[in-house]
C-alpha positions in Angstrom: 0.0 -0.1 -0.1 2.8 2.3 0.7 4.4 2.0 -2.6 1.4 3.3 -4.5 1.0 6.0 -1.8 0.8 9.6 -4.0 1.7 13.3 -2.8 -1.8 14.0 -4.2 -2.8 15.0 -0.7 0.1 17.5 -0.3 -0.5 19.7 -3.3 -2.3 22.0 -1.2 0.3 22.8 0.9 2.1 26.2 0.5 5.0 26.0 -2.1 3.9 22.9 -3.5 2.1 24.5 -6.6 4.8 23.0 -9.0 3.9 19.0 -8.0 1.1 18.6 -10.5 1.4 14.9 -11.1 1.2 11.8 -8.9 4.5 10.3 -8.0 4.9 6.9 -5.9 5.9 7.9 -2.4 8.6 5.1 -2.3 10.6 6.9 -5.7 9.9 10.5 -4.4 11.2 10.0 -0.8 9.0 12.9 0.1 10.2 14.4 3.3 12.2 11.6 4.3 15.1 12.8 6.6 17.1 9.4 6.3 17.2 9.7 2.2 18.4 13.3 2.5 21.2 12.0 4.7 22.1 9.0 2.4 22.3 11.7 -1.0 24.2 14.2 1.2 26.8 11.6 1.9 27.1 10.2 -1.7 27.1 13.5 -3.3 29.0 15.5 -0.8 31.7 12.7 -0.9 32.1 12.7 -4.4 32.2 16.6 -4.6 34.5 17.0 -1.7 37.2 14.4 -3.3 37.4 16.2 -6.6 37.3 19.8 -4.9 40.5 18.6 -3.0 41.8 17.2 -6.2 41.4 20.2 -8.3 42.0 23.3 -5.6 45.8 23.3 -5.9 45.7 23.5 -9.9 42.8 26.4 -9.3 44.4 28.2 -7.0 47.7 27.9 -8.9 45.6 29.3 -12.1 44.2 32.3 -9.9 47.3 33.3 -8.8 49.2 33.4 -12.2 46.3 35.0 -14.0 46.5 37.8 -11.1 50.1 38.4 -12.6 49.3 38.7 -16.1 45.9 40.7 -16.1 45.6 43.6 -18.2 43.2 46.4 -17.6 39.9 45.9 -20.2 37.8 48.4 -21.4 34.2 47.2 -21.4 32.4 47.4 -25.0 28.9 48.4 -25.8 28.0 45.1 -25.7 29.6 44.0 -22.6 27.5 46.8 -20.9 24.5 45.8 -22.5 24.8 42.2 -21.4 25.6 43.3 -18.0 22.5 45.7 -17.6 20.4 43.2 -18.8 21.5 40.5 -16.4 21.1 43.0 -13.5 17.4 43.8 -14.4 16.5 40.3 -14.6 18.1 39.8 -11.5 16.7 42.5 -9.5 13.4 41.8 -10.7 13.9 37.9 -10.0 14.9 38.9 -6.4 12.0 41.7 -5.9 9.2 39.5 -7.3 10.0 36.5 -5.1 10.2 38.6 -2.1 6.9 40.5 -3.1 5.4 36.8 -3.3 6.5 35.5 0.0 8.9 32.9 -1.4 12.4 34.9 -0.9 14.2 31.6 -0.5 13.9 30.9 -3.9 16.7 33.3 -4.5 19.3 30.9 -3.7 18.2 28.4 -6.7 21.2 28.1 -9.0 20.3 30.4 -11.7 20.2 33.0 -9.9 23.6 32.6 -8.4 25.1 32.2 -11.5 23.2 35.2 -13.0 25.2 37.2 -10.2 28.6 36.0 -10.9 28.0 36.2 -14.6 27.5 40.4 -13.8 30.4 40.4 -11.6 32.8 38.5 -14.3 31.6 40.5 -17.6 31.6 43.9 -15.5 35.1 43.3 -14.3 37.8 45.4 -16.4 40.9 42.9 -15.0 39.4 40.0 -16.8 39.2 37.0 -14.0 39.8 34.3 -16.8 39.5 31.6 -13.7 36.2 32.9 -12.8 34.9 32.8 -16.0 36.1 29.2 -17.1 34.2 28.2 -13.7 30.9 29.7 -15.1 31.5 28.5 -18.4 31.7 24.9 -16.9 28.6 25.5 -14.9 26.0 26.6 -17.8 25.0 23.2 -17.9 22.6 24.1 -15.0 20.7 26.8 -16.7 20.1 24.4 -19.8 18.4 22.3 -17.2 16.2 25.4 -16.5 15.2 25.9 -19.8 14.3 22.2 -20.5 12.7 21.6 -17.4 11.1 25.3 -16.8 7.6 25.7 -14.9 5.5 28.4 -16.0 2.4 27.4 -13.5 3.5 29.8 -11.0 3.6 33.1 -13.3 1.2 36.0 -13.0 2.1 38.4 -15.9 2.2 37.5 -19.4 5.6 38.8 -19.7 7.6 36.6 -17.3 7.6 33.3 -19.4 9.6 35.4 -22.4 11.7 37.0 -19.5 12.7 33.7 -18.5 13.6 32.4 -21.6 15.7 35.6 -22.7 17.8 35.2 -19.2 18.6 31.8 -19.5 19.2 32.0 -23.3 22.1 35.0 -22.2 23.2 32.8 -19.7 23.6 29.7 -22.0 25.1 31.5 -24.9 26.9 34.5 -23.4 29.8 32.7 -22.2 30.6 30.7 -25.8 30.4 34.5 -27.3 33.3 35.5 -25.2 35.1 32.1 -25.7 35.0 32.7 -29.5 35.9 36.4 -29.2 39.0 35.6 -26.6 38.1 38.2 -24.0 39.3 35.8 -21.2 42.8 34.1 -21.6 42.4 30.9 -20.2 45.9 29.4 -21.7 47.2 29.0 -18.2 44.4 26.9 -17.0 43.9 23.4 -16.5 40.5 22.6 -18.1 39.9 19.3 -17.0 40.7 20.4 -13.3 38.7 23.5 -13.5 35.6 21.5 -15.3 36.0 19.0 -12.1 36.1 22.2 -9.9 32.7 23.8 -11.1 31.1 20.6 -11.2 32.0 19.7 -7.6 30.8 23.2 -6.6 27.4 22.9 -8.3 27.0 19.4 -6.4 27.4 21.2 -3.1 24.9 23.8 -4.3 22.5 21.0 -5.2 23.0 19.5 -1.7 22.0 22.9 -0.2 18.8 23.1 -2.6 18.3 19.5 -1.2 17.7 20.6 2.7 16.0 24.0 1.3 13.4 21.6 -0.5 13.3 19.4 2.8 12.6 22.7 5.1 10.6 24.7 2.7 8.7 21.7 1.2 9.6 23.0 -2.4 10.9 21.1 -5.3 13.9 22.9 -5.9 15.4 21.6 -9.1 13.9 18.5 -8.9 16.1 17.8 -5.6 12.5 16.7 -3.5 10.7 14.6 -6.2 12.2 13.3 -9.5 11.7 14.3 -12.8 9.0 12.3 -15.1 12.0 10.6 -16.7 12.6 7.2 -17.5 15.8 6.8 -15.2 13.5 6.9 -12.4 12.2 3.6 -12.9 15.8 2.1 -13.2 17.4 3.8 -10.2 14.2 3.5 -7.7 14.6 5.4 -4.5 18.4 6.1 -5.4 16.9 8.5 -8.3 18.8 11.7 -6.8 22.3 9.8 -7.2 21.0 8.8 -10.8 20.0 12.4 -11.1 23.6 13.3 -10.1 25.0 10.9 -12.9 23.0 12.5 -15.7 24.1 16.2 -14.4 27.6 14.9 -14.7 27.2 13.9 -18.4 25.2 16.9 -19.4 27.9 19.2 -17.5 30.5 17.5 -19.6 28.5 18.1 -23.0 27.3 21.8 -21.9 31.2 22.8 -20.7 34.5 21.1 -22.7 32.8 20.0 -25.5 31.7 23.4 -26.7 34.6 24.9 -25.5 36.6 22.4 -27.7 34.4 23.2 -30.8 34.9 26.9 -30.3 38.8 26.1 -30.5 38.5 24.5 -33.6 36.5 27.1 -35.0 39.0 29.7 -34.1 41.7 27.6 -35.7 39.6 27.6 -38.9 39.3 31.3 -38.9 42.9 31.6 -38.3 42.1 33.7 -35.1 44.5 33.3 -32.1 43.6 30.1 -30.2 42.6 30.1 -26.6 43.5 26.7 -25.6 44.1 25.6 -21.8 46.4 23.3 -20.6 45.6 19.4 -20.5 46.8 16.7 -18.8 
């Protein structure tokens, strides 16, 4: 009987507006403290291992990058992008506070938007931080693929969401092609692993915020309606972790590699990071 229980009875709780479908209780692990602890241990152990492995290389790259920085003059496109992202971020923060869901501000795309604003507005061209966010753009890709429009109150919110996430997804590729940020002194593989590990720790935070506020942040409380849930069962979060790793690999190093090949073909200076 428990295996067929659903969360239908919880749909009227505050904050559960986005749980519109019935999900088996045994795969959802809804409000199960033990399942959250298990996922935290598994995800946290993997993330901390790669953080310890990559941090010396990231620290060395930051130190070398500070020595070689040259003052950069922001272009019209830089300013337009910074202004646009700032407007989206201020709007998102304001509307969430107004609706009484200020804890939504901790969602990854809001944090990533803030990092992008800092990086793009920095005239010292922090290449390490840029490459970090470049390898994190798989998260706004998830936002585009699994967006939830059920809570919008105004007609402009849907298009605004799409434009914001499109800027987050494609603007780093634009800067890679233009060669604004010199990442030639950075080990790409270790920076990708470092960025992915930080994203995993952020998802652990969302897991517990979901548990406390009964919100389905980034599908950390209840699984997506996808086939892998049938395979992983109650280990669906760990299955999502594996899928996130693959998506991070596709959305990070692969586009960077393709951009380098394009720069070779067009006879523009390459921006190849060190590999091991």
